N, C-alpha and C positions, 0 to 999 in steps of 0.2 A: 504494500500500500504506500501511499504518499504521505509526506509530512503535511501538516496543516498550517495555514497562515495564521498568525496571531495579530490582531490589531492593538495551536489551536489553538382526547383521551377522555361515556358519561356514566351514570350510575353512581350509587352511593354505598360505600362500605367502609367500615373501620378496620377491616381485616388487614393484617400485615402481608406484604409481598413475601415476606418471610426471609429476606436475605439479611445477613449481617451487614454492617456498614462497609465492610471491606470486600464484599462479593457482589456479583451481578447475576441476575437470572437464577438464583439459588433459593434457599429457604432458611428460615430461622424460627425460633419459637417465641418471638416477641409478642406479648399479649396485646390483642387488638384493643382492649379497653383502655390502654394507655394513650391512644391516639384520638384526635378529633376527626371523625369520619367526614366532616365537611371542611377540613382544613385547606387553606390556600397558601400559596407562596409566590411572592413577586421577586424575581431574580434580575439583578443588573448585569448586563453584558455590554462591553464598550464599543461594539460594532453591530450594525444591522447587516445580515447576509446580503451579498450581491444577488444570489438566487438560493434556492433551497435544495439543490442537488450537490451535495458536498463531494461527490465522486468526480464531478466535472472540473475542468481547469478553472473556469470562472467562479465556481462555488466552493473551491477548496479553501475554506476559512474555518477557524475554530468556532466562530459564532454560528456557522451553519451546523457544525457537528454538535454543538451544545443543544440545538433545537431538535435535530433529527435523531439524535442518539437513541432515544427511547420511543421513537415513532416508527422508523424503519428497522427491521430486524437484523441482527448480527449473529454470526455463528459463535464467535469468541468475543469476549470483552477483555480489555486491559485494565488490570487492577492497580491501585496506587503503589504496590511493591514491584511493579513492572512484570508481573506474571500474567498469564492469560487464563481465562476460565470459560468453559463452554456455557452458553446460555441454555440451561437445561429445560426451560419452558419452550423455547423455539426448536431445539434440536434434541433428538433422542441420542444421537451420537455423531461424531465426526472423527474418523480414524484412517490411518494409512494402512491399506490392505496389501500393498506390494511395494517393494523398493526398486524393482527392475521389470518394467518401467514404474516409476513412482506413481502410485495410484491412491486416491483419496475417495472414501465413500462417505457421503453425507446422508444422514437419515433425519428428515424433517418430521416434527411432531404432526401426525395426521389431523390434530385439532387446530393446527395453525391456519388462520384465515385473515385476509385483509378486511379492513373495517367496512368495505362495501359488500362483503359477503363472498368474494372470490377466494377460493382456496390458495394457499401459498404452496407452490409446487416446484419441481425441477425447472419449469419454464422461466421462473423468476431468476434462478441461478444462471440459466443459459443466457438470458438477456443481459444480466449484469456482467457476465464474462464478455459477451460480444462487444458491449460498449467500451470495455476497458482493455480489450485485447490488442488494439493497434492494427488489427487486420483490415485491409482496405475493402474486403467484400461486405463488411458490415457497415451500414449507413444510418445516420440520424434521420429524423423526420425531414423531408424535403431533399433527401439524397446527399446531404453534407456528410463529410467524414466526422466520426466521433472525436471529441476533444476531451479525453479523460485527464484527471489530475496526474495519474500515473498508469503505466502499463505493466509495472514490475510484477512478476509472477503470472499475471494473466497472459502475457505474451508467450509464456513457456508452456501453456496448456495445449496439448495435442488434440484431445477430444473431451467433450463434456456432454452429458445427457442423462436421460432416464435410465435407471438401473433395474433390471429384473421385472420390467413391466409394472413398476410401482412408481406412480407420480411423486411420491414422497421420498424417494431415494435418488440421489444424484451421484454419478460417478465421474471423477475427474482423473484423466491420465495426462501426465506431463511428458513433453518431448525431451526435456532435460531436467535433471533434479532441481528442486526448488526447496531449500531448507526452511524458508519462512512461510510455508503454506498456511499456517494458522493465522497469518495476517490477512489472508484473502477473505472476502465477504465479511469483513469486520466492521467495527463501529465507525471507522473513518472512511470506509468504502462499503456501506451496508448493502443488503439485498434490496434491489429496486422492484417495485410492482410492474411487471412486464406489460400488463394490460393497460396501464396508464402511460408508462414510458414510451410505448410504441406510438402514442398519439401526441405527446408533449415533447417539444424539442429537448433533447438531452443536454445540448451544449449551453443554451441560453434560455431555456424554458424554466419550468418549475418556479415561476415568480408569483404564482397565486397558491400559497400553501394550503388554504382552506379547501381548494378544489383538487390540487395536484398531489398533496401528501396524504394519500390514503394510508392508513396505519396498519402495521403488522406488529405493534408493540403495545405496552400498557397505556400509552397516552396517544391522543389524536388532536389535531389542530381544530380549535373551535372559532377563533377570531384572529384577525390580523389587521392592525392599524399601521399602514406603511409609515415609516419614520418614527414610530412611537413604541409599539409593543406587539407581541404575539402571545396568544394564550393557548395552552394545552389543557385538555380535560381527560378524565378517564375514558378509555376506549371500551365501549360496552360490548364489543365483539371479541375482546381479548380473552383468550382461553386460559391464561394463567391467573395467579392470584391478583386481585385488583390493586392498583396503586393506593398507598396510604393517603395521599393528598387528593382532594377533589379536582384541583387545578394548579397549574404552574404558569405564571405569566412572565415572559421575558420582556424586560424594559430596556430599551436601547438608550444608554446614557453615554454619549461620546465625550462629554466634558467631565473629567474626573472630579472636578470641584463640586459637582452636584451630588456625589455619592453620600457624603456625611449628612447633609441636610435631608436627603431623601430617606435615609435610615431613621433619622430623628423624627421625621414626620410620618413614618410608617408608609411612605410611598413605595418603598421596597423593603423586603425582609432579609435580603442578603445579596451578595454579589461575587462574581469571579473576577479578580482584580489584577491589574498590572501595578505592583507596589511602587509607590512614590513617596518621597520623604514626608511632605506635609500630610498626605493622605494617611500614611501609616501611623504617624504620630497622633493624628486626630482620631482615628479609629480605635487606637489603644486607650484613649481617654474616655471613650463612650462606655456607659454602663449598660448592662443587659445584652451585650453582644459578645460573640467569640470571634477573634481574629486568629487565623492560622496561616503559616507561610512555610514553604519548603522549596529546595532546589529540585529540579527534575530534568526531563528530556526536552527542555525548551532553551533555545539559544538566540541571543541578539546578535545582529551582524550588520555591517555596512556593505551594501551591494553597489555594483557599477554596471550601468546599462551600456553594453559594448556597441550598441547602435549609435550612441552619442559620438560625434566626430572626434572628441578628445579622449573619452574613456575607452575607445577601441584601441588606443595606443597603450601597450603594456607599461611604457615608461611613466605615463601619467598615473596609472593605477598603482604601480609600485611606489611612486613618490608619495602619493596620498597615504598609502599604508605605512610608509616610513615616518611620515610627519605626525600621525595620530598616536599620542602616548596613551595607550589603553589603560594603564594603571592610574593615570591622572583622570582620565574620563570616568573610570569607575569610582574613584575617590570623590569626584564632584557630583556624581549622580547616584547610582544604585548602592554604592558603598556607604553612603550616609545613613542607610538604615539596615545594611547587611554587610558586616565587616568580613565575612567569609568569602565574598565574591572576588575572584581573580580573573585575569585575562584568559580567554578561551583559546587553546592552542591546537584545536582540531576542528575540522569541518563536518565530521561524521559522528564522532563520539563526544560525550560530555563527561566531566569528572564524576566518578561513581560507577560508570559503565566499564565492564571488563574490556581491557585492551586500550583504554584511553592513554594517549601519549602525545608529547609535543613533537610535531613533525615540521615545525616552522624553521628549524635551524637557528633559533635564537635571534633572528634578524629583526623581530618586531617587539622585543621585550620592553623597549622604551623608544621614545622619539629620536630620530637621527636626521635633523634638518640638513646638516652638511651633506650627508650621503644622498638625501632626496634631491638636493639642488644639483649634485654631481650627476645623478641619473638623468635629470632633465636636460642639463647642459649637453651631455653626451648624445642625447636624442635630438638635439638641434633647437631646443627652446632657449629663449632669451628673457632675462629679467630686466625690465626697464621701468624705473620709477615705481617699483612695487607692483607692477603688472607683468605676468608671464605672457609671452607672445611666441608665435611661430608663424612664419610666412606672413607677417604683418597683421595677424589676427590675435585678439586677446582671448586667453583661456578663461572662459566663464561657464558656469553650469548651475543647475538647481540641486538642492538637497531636500528630500521629502520624507515625511512619515505620516502617521495618522493624526489628523487634526484633533485638538483638545487634549492631547496627552502631554502633560507637563514634563514628565521624565524624558520622553523622546525629544521634545523641543530642546531640553538642556543638552542632550547628546548631539543634536544637530548643530547647536551653537558652538559646542566644543570642537566639532569637526571643522566648522567654518573658520574658527579662530586658529585651529592647528595648521590649516593649509594656507592661511593668509601670508605667512612668511615666504611661501613658495611663489607667491604672486598669483595664485589661483583664486578667483573670485567666485564664491558660491552664495546663492540666495535661498533662504528657507521658503519652500513652496509646499505646504502640507496638503493632504488629500482627504476627502471625506470617506472614500471607499478604497481601502487598500487593495482588495482583490481586483477591482475594476482598473485601478491605475497600473497594477502589475500586468494583468492580462493584455492590456492595450499598449504596454510599453511606454506609458505616459510618466516617465521619470528619468532622471539622470543618475544621481546618487540617491539611495533610499535606505532608511533604517527600519527594519522590522524584525520579527522573530519567526523561526520555524519551531513547531512543537512536534516531536517525533513519537513513534511507537518503539517498543524494544527491538523491532525488526530492522536490521541495518539496511536492507534493501529499500526501505522507505525513503532513503536519501537519493536513490538512483535518478529519479525524474528531475532533480534539481541540477545535477552535474552532467548528465548525458547531453550530447549534441541533440538539439531539437530536430525531430524528423516527423513531419506531418503524415507521412505515409505509413509509419510504424507506430507512431504515438510516443516514441522515446523522447525523453527530455521535455515532457509536457509541462513541467513546473520550472523549467530553465528560462526564467523571465529576463535574464541578463544577456542573452545572445552569446553565451560562452560556448566554445567548442574546442575539444582537445582529444585526438584519437587515442592517446595513451590512457586517458581517463575512461573513455568508452570501452576499450579493450579490457581494462582491469575490472570494471563494473560487471561486464559479461562473465568474466572469469569468476568473480566473487559469487555471482548469482547461481553458478553451477557447482559450487564447492560446499559439500555437506559438512565437512569438519569445521566446527565452530572456531577453533584456534587459528586454523589456516585461513579461514574466511575473514576473520577480523584483521589478520595481518595484511591481507590484500586490500581491505578498505583503508588501512593505514597507508598503504602505497598510494591509493587514490588521494588521500588527504595531502600527502607530501607533494604530489604533482599539482594539486590545487594551489598550494603555497607558491610553488615555483612559477606558476603561470598567472599569479595575482588575480585569482577568481574573485574573491571578495575579502573583507577583513572581518573575521570572527571577533566579536567583542567580549561577551561573557555569557556564562550559563545563567539564564534569567530566573530569578525567584518567581514562584507562582503563589498566589494568595487567595484566600476566601474569607468572607465575613458573613455572619448570620446571627439573627436574633436568637437569644437563648431559649425561646419557647419552641424551637425546632431541634430535631435530632437527626442523626445519620447523614449529615452534610460533611463531606471530607475533601481535602485537597487531593486531586489526582493530577500530578504533573506530567501527564502523557498526552498524546494527541486526543485521546477520548475525553479528557477533561473531567471536571467534577460532576458532570451530569450522568456519569456512567451508571450510577445507582439511584437515579431520580425517583423511581417508583418506591424506593425505601424511605425517602425523605418523609418526615411526619411532623405534625404539630401536636404538642402535648395536649392531652385532654384537660 
């Protein structure tokens, strides 16, 4: 599956879904009498989805996953401890039945049904595969090529279809081994309703969630106010234990300064946050709320759009990387509320993951303005009166991030000030929709975060050369291309030994440093806040995010 961009249901019953707070799709013995059967929760998220198909390139945002997670079904869920767990309400089993060729047998619960009454069968798996396979014979509505967020894993499937004349059994046979198979048909690329998706454009449709998001999970969409909020309620057709809460409303608050007063006024009951100094300090002073923060599979980075006439030059990219003192950037931003954050030295792995290592060669441990100027001079650039020029043209560009995010604005200003001694003039130009800006290439330099799954192949689509005919590199918004990286990724995706595979991805990372792909900044803390009258709300610092167990959230009786 792919990484997610970070700006990553009716009926009444007080019955528990039965999972503990650290599981999804399971069961627990929590007494129903402890919960308010009519409980509601309003959750802040900092971006409104571009569309509601998070498996597509345009919709590949954490905000989309937050909403769709417990609406569309997933075979496995990613837990806060980075392990995966089968959704035992949706699936009876999902097992590897052969290693040569690698074969997976999925057994859908025969009770599984979409909220419009259509059974969930092998047909939904087949469509989800076709849309993400990268194969040219499969087309979107109107005959366009599918544009998935990633083809990793799906592109290695040789055959998929009904097994043993049972519409609830799906057999997948891989053409080459794929070690991350448990990441397929998961929460960040869930099973789509084929009967809907065959009529709604996959690439840029799914903009009307009330109509398009028929549910195969414990919640369904009941109301959508574009620009403001979206509400989920219990899905009356759900065959598993009903959700504890009667409804969950997502409130889109792009301005982080609105979060504290919204909590105080009970306009929201909690939020999934990007930690920022003033916000963290204010939240910790509030009574009656719990604030929780942890590091996870989320990393902040400065990207370069290589379609820009200046940034396509490796010398410009290297010079910018040399000029930005990441230790000082951290100290002036995220380090003010988290002293454990250090510069990230890997594009694929984060601290805490097995195999994490520094492949940068120590070249970017601190700013080196003299070397940056030397690189530019050797490439034919001239510094005149504080302005860098080449061929009589001044080197200028935009730097962007999500509007209303104070932390990111501070990071942008730090970068602007860092490259000023090189004579590079940058102007802060923020965007209201991160996904839209990236997919349209409407940026020069941009700061955002990827949030990953435990599966390393989730990185593939970011670093592969973009190829519209195969779907490779579908999340490579920077226009980067390196044949060595492409070859190594293919090798990694066919290597079953975990240690050997991780070593190959470290070779990918080393090549990314050598070719100045982008500048990793830091492993980003992930935080949640919620009022104390609610339980079972947890930080999940993976691509699935903290909505992974939303049916277990509950309001105390």
